[in-house]
C-alpha positions as CSV (number, residue, x, y, z in Angstrom):
1,M,85.3,77.1,82.2
2,D,83.2,80.3,81.7
3,H,83.0,80.9,85.3
4,L,86.9,80.3,86.1
5,T,87.6,82.9,82.8
6,K,85.5,85.6,84.8
7,L,87.2,84.8,88.1
8,R,90.4,85.0,86.4
9,G,89.4,88.3,84.9
10,E,88.7,89.4,88.4
11,I,92.3,88.7,89.6
12,D,93.6,90.4,86.8
13,R,91.7,93.3,87.6
14,C,92.9,92.8,91.2
15,N,96.5,92.4,90.2
16,A,96.3,95.9,88.1
17,I,94.8,97.8,90.9
18,L,97.4,96.3,93.6
19,L,100.5,97.1,90.9
20,E,98.7,100.9,90.7
21,V,98.9,101.2,94.6
22,L,102.2,99.6,95.1
23,N,103.7,102.0,92.7
24,E,101.9,104.7,94.2
25,R,103.2,103.9,97.6
26,A,106.8,103.4,96.2
27,K,106.5,107.1,95.0
28,V,105.6,108.3,98.3
29,A,108.3,106.3,99.9
30,I,110.9,107.8,97.8
31,E,109.8,111.1,98.9
32,I,110.0,110.2,102.2
33,G,113.7,108.8,101.6
34,K,114.6,112.1,100.2
35,V,113.3,113.9,103.2
36,K,114.8,111.7,105.9
37,M,118.3,112.3,104.0
38,S,117.8,116.0,103.9
39,M,117.2,115.6,107.8
40,G,120.0,113.3,108.5
41,I,117.4,110.9,109.6
42,P,118.2,107.2,109.1
43,I,116.0,105.4,106.4
44,H,115.6,102.1,108.3
45,D,112.9,103.0,111.3
46,S,112.1,99.6,112.7
47,A,109.7,101.1,115.5
48,R,107.7,102.7,112.6
49,E,107.7,99.4,110.6
50,T,106.5,97.5,113.6
51,K,103.6,100.0,114.0
52,I,102.6,99.6,110.3
53,L,102.4,95.7,110.6
54,E,100.5,96.0,114.1
55,Q,98.0,98.4,112.6
56,L,97.5,96.0,109.4
57,T,97.0,93.2,111.4
58,E,94.6,95.1,113.6
59,M,92.5,96.0,110.4
60,N,92.6,92.8,108.9
61,G,89.2,90.9,108.3
62,G,90.6,87.8,106.6
63,P,90.3,85.5,104.8
64,L,94.2,86.2,105.0
65,T,95.8,85.2,108.1
66,N,97.6,88.1,110.3
67,Q,101.0,85.9,109.6
68,M,100.3,86.2,105.8
69,I,99.4,89.8,105.8
70,E,102.7,90.6,108.1
71,K,104.7,88.6,105.5
72,I,103.5,90.5,102.4
73,F,103.8,93.9,103.7
74,A,107.1,92.9,105.3
75,E,108.2,92.5,101.8
76,I,106.7,95.7,100.6
77,I,108.5,97.6,103.3
78,K,111.8,95.9,102.4
79,A,111.6,96.9,98.9
80,N,110.4,100.4,99.5
81,R,113.1,100.9,102.1
82,Q,115.5,99.7,99.1
83,I,114.4,102.3,96.7
84,Q,114.6,105.3,99.3
85,H,118.7,105.0,98.8
86,P,120.0,107.1,95.9
């Protein structure tokens, strides 16, 4: 059980890091939304989203599959797009 507890502690640490980074990303997305609105540019940029997903799958070294990475980041992008609206 000691090993399991240690591993769960590592997961908790990773979760805290992910949460911090996701919120940092969201703050940047909010600023991007403000800039887009001031320039009259639509919030949704499907070409940019496709490029992001392609870059991420190229960088992916596993063990998550590229399909998993695409699903995870598609949700992150969707959430960040939603918070860009006032």
